[in-house]
C-alpha positions as CSV (number, residue, x, y, z in Angstrom):
1,X,125.6,91.2,148.0
2,X,125.2,92.6,144.5
3,X,122.2,91.9,142.2
4,X,123.9,89.2,140.1
5,X,124.9,87.2,143.2
6,X,121.4,87.7,144.6
7,X,119.9,86.1,141.4
8,X,122.5,83.3,141.6
9,X,121.5,82.8,145.2
10,X,117.8,82.6,144.3
11,X,118.7,80.0,141.7
12,X,120.5,77.9,144.4
13,X,117.4,78.3,146.6
14,X,115.3,76.9,143.7
15,X,117.5,73.9,143.4
16,X,117.4,73.3,147.2
17,X,113.6,73.7,147.2
18,X,113.3,71.0,144.6
19,X,115.8,68.7,146.2
20,X,114.7,69.0,149.8
21,X,111.3,67.3,149.5
22,X,112.9,64.7,147.2
23,X,115.6,63.6,149.7
24,X,113.4,64.1,152.8
25,X,110.6,62.0,151.3
26,X,113.1,59.3,150.3
27,X,114.5,59.2,153.8
28,X,110.9,59.3,155.2
29,X,110.1,56.1,153.3
30,X,113.0,54.4,155.1
31,X,112.8,55.9,158.7
32,X,109.4,57.5,158.7
33,X,108.3,61.1,158.1
34,X,108.7,62.3,161.7
35,X,112.2,60.9,162.1
36,X,113.2,62.2,158.6
37,X,112.0,65.6,159.7
38,X,114.0,65.3,162.9
39,X,117.1,64.2,161.0
40,X,116.8,67.0,158.5
41,X,116.5,69.7,161.1
42,X,119.2,68.1,163.3
43,X,121.7,68.2,160.4
44,X,120.7,71.8,159.7
45,X,121.1,72.7,163.4
46,X,124.6,71.1,163.5
47,X,125.6,72.9,160.3
48,X,124.6,76.3,161.5
49,X,126.2,75.7,164.9
50,X,129.5,74.8,163.2
51,X,129.2,77.8,160.9
52,X,128.4,80.2,163.8
53,X,131.2,78.8,166.0
54,X,133.8,79.5,163.2
55,X,132.3,83.0,162.7
56,X,133.7,84.8,165.8
57,X,130.9,86.1,167.9
58,X,128.4,84.1,165.9
59,X,126.0,84.0,168.9
60,X,126.6,87.4,170.6
61,X,123.6,89.1,168.9
62,X,121.2,86.3,169.9
63,X,120.4,88.2,173.1
64,X,118.5,90.7,170.9
65,X,115.8,88.1,170.3
66,X,113.9,89.5,173.3
67,X,113.5,92.7,171.3
68,X,111.9,90.9,168.3
69,X,108.1,90.7,168.2
70,X,106.9,87.2,169.0
71,X,105.5,86.6,165.6
72,X,109.0,86.7,164.2
73,X,109.9,83.7,166.4
74,X,107.9,81.2,164.4
75,X,110.5,80.4,161.8
76,X,111.3,77.1,163.4
77,X,107.7,76.0,163.3
78,X,107.4,77.0,159.7
79,X,110.6,75.0,159.0
80,X,109.2,71.9,160.7
81,X,106.0,72.2,158.7
82,X,107.9,72.6,155.4
83,X,110.2,69.7,156.1
84,X,107.5,67.4,157.5
85,X,105.0,68.0,154.7
86,X,108.0,67.7,152.3
87,X,108.5,64.1,153.5
88,X,104.8,63.3,153.0
89,X,103.3,65.2,150.1
90,X,105.8,64.1,147.2
91,X,105.1,60.5,148.0
92,X,101.4,61.1,147.1
93,X,101.5,63.7,144.3
94,X,105.2,63.6,143.1
95,X,108.0,66.0,143.4
96,X,107.1,68.2,140.3
97,X,103.5,68.7,141.5
98,X,104.7,69.4,145.0
99,X,107.2,72.0,143.9
100,X,104.8,73.5,141.4
101,X,102.1,74.0,144.0
102,X,104.7,75.3,146.5
103,X,106.0,77.9,144.1
104,X,102.5,79.0,143.0
105,X,101.3,79.5,146.6
106,X,104.7,81.1,147.5
107,X,104.2,83.7,144.7
108,X,100.7,84.6,145.8
109,X,101.7,84.8,149.4
110,X,104.8,86.8,148.7
111,X,102.9,89.3,146.6
112,X,100.4,89.8,149.4
113,X,103.3,90.2,151.9
114,X,105.1,92.7,149.5
115,X,101.9,94.7,148.8
116,X,101.1,95.1,152.4
117,X,104.6,95.4,153.7
118,X,103.9,92.6,156.3
119,X,106.6,91.4,158.7
120,X,108.8,94.4,158.0
121,X,109.0,93.6,154.2
122,X,109.6,96.5,151.8
123,X,106.3,97.5,150.3
124,X,106.1,96.7,146.6
125,X,102.8,97.6,144.9
126,X,100.9,95.0,142.9
127,X,100.9,95.9,139.2
128,X,99.5,94.3,136.1
129,X,102.8,92.4,135.4
130,X,102.7,90.7,138.8
131,X,99.1,89.7,138.3
132,X,99.8,88.3,134.8
133,X,102.8,86.4,136.3
134,X,100.5,84.8,138.9
135,X,98.0,83.9,136.3
136,X,100.8,82.2,134.3
137,X,101.9,80.3,137.3
138,X,98.4,79.1,137.9
139,X,98.3,78.0,134.3
140,X,101.6,76.1,134.9
141,X,100.0,74.4,138.0
142,X,97.1,73.3,135.8
143,X,99.5,71.9,133.2
144,X,101.8,70.1,135.7
145,X,99.6,68.9,138.5
146,X,97.3,66.1,137.3
């Protein structure tokens, strides 16, 4: 994937991050947060199963899971947490506040992960531009979250 497509992909992720709690909280109001979480993850599971089945050998490398350190196995738990809280939080503070806080905390967390090279991430040193960026994001949180 080239740099431009990666930036485009990041933009798509941004749209999805804003839409996911919106649709999940809407569904949660109708069927409840736990069932909305279940439904969201079930749809995702079915989608990735279909994609993997059409991708020849889509599951052949799964046996390598045993070689991965156990802390890398928690993605599903993180996903459930994100989806479940995404059904609850926007109904209390709104979608814009939810996404703003999410992005701010993501940035701080990702800078820590980058600077320490955690979980196999490429080490990227903290510099003044990143610190200023985080400060600006915190200012945005103060302006948006009320």
